[in-house]
C-alpha positions as CSV (number, residue, x, y, z in Angstrom):
1,X,106.9,96.0,120.7
2,X,104.6,98.8,119.3
3,X,101.1,100.5,121.8
4,X,98.8,98.2,120.3
5,X,100.6,95.2,120.8
6,X,101.3,96.1,123.8
7,X,97.3,96.4,124.4
8,X,96.6,93.4,122.7
9,X,98.9,91.3,125.5
10,X,97.5,93.1,127.7
11,X,93.7,92.0,126.2
12,X,94.6,88.0,126.1
13,X,96.7,88.3,130.0
14,X,93.3,90.0,131.2
15,X,91.1,87.1,129.4
16,X,93.3,84.0,130.7
17,X,94.4,85.3,134.4
18,X,90.4,84.3,135.6
19,X,90.6,80.8,133.7
20,X,94.2,79.0,135.6
21,X,95.5,78.1,138.7
22,X,99.1,79.5,138.1
23,X,98.2,82.9,136.9
24,X,102.4,83.8,137.4
25,X,103.0,80.7,135.2
26,X,101.4,82.5,131.7
27,X,103.7,84.1,129.0
28,X,102.4,86.0,125.7
29,X,105.4,86.0,123.7
30,X,103.8,88.8,120.9
31,X,105.8,88.3,117.5
32,X,104.6,91.7,114.8
33,X,104.2,90.6,111.7
34,X,103.5,93.2,109.6
35,X,99.8,93.7,109.7
36,X,99.5,90.2,111.4
37,X,100.3,89.5,115.4
38,X,101.0,86.0,116.3
39,X,100.9,86.0,120.5
40,X,102.1,82.5,121.7
41,X,100.4,81.9,124.6
42,X,101.8,79.8,127.3
43,X,100.6,78.7,130.3
44,X,101.0,75.9,133.2
45,X,100.6,72.4,131.5
46,X,97.5,71.6,134.4
47,X,96.1,74.9,133.1
48,X,96.0,73.7,129.3
49,X,92.5,72.1,129.4
50,X,90.9,75.6,131.4
51,X,92.5,77.5,128.8
52,X,91.2,74.7,125.6
53,X,87.5,74.0,127.0
54,X,85.8,72.0,125.9
55,X,86.0,70.4,122.3
56,X,88.1,73.8,122.1
57,X,85.4,75.9,122.5
58,X,86.8,78.1,125.3
59,X,89.9,78.9,122.8
60,X,87.7,79.3,119.9
61,X,86.2,82.6,122.3
62,X,89.8,83.5,123.1
63,X,90.2,83.8,119.5
64,X,87.2,85.3,118.6
65,X,87.4,88.3,120.6
66,X,90.9,88.7,119.7
67,X,90.3,89.2,116.2
68,X,87.3,91.6,117.3
69,X,89.8,93.6,118.9
70,X,92.7,93.5,116.0
71,X,89.7,94.2,113.4
72,X,89.6,98.1,115.1
73,X,93.4,97.9,114.8
74,X,93.0,97.1,111.0
75,X,95.5,94.4,112.4
76,X,94.9,90.3,112.0
77,X,95.8,89.1,115.1
78,X,96.7,84.8,116.0
79,X,96.2,83.9,119.1
80,X,98.9,80.2,119.4
81,X,98.5,77.9,122.4
82,X,101.9,76.0,123.2
83,X,102.4,74.0,125.7
């Protein structure tokens, strides 16, 4: 995992931590695919709705922030929320 991948993981953790009741259950798995970084986000099942939000709006906002950060680094990012 490169330094940029760690920065992306750290940013995602910082965004998600205040949203959940069980911050210890947050797990982020980075998968580097060249210019694209896939971040698999896993949270406690009881916190899944808080991360996704109504009609997925919160998840869209998280993805937008992560995309902006990745663009600054010349990369693409995909945030995958897994159960």
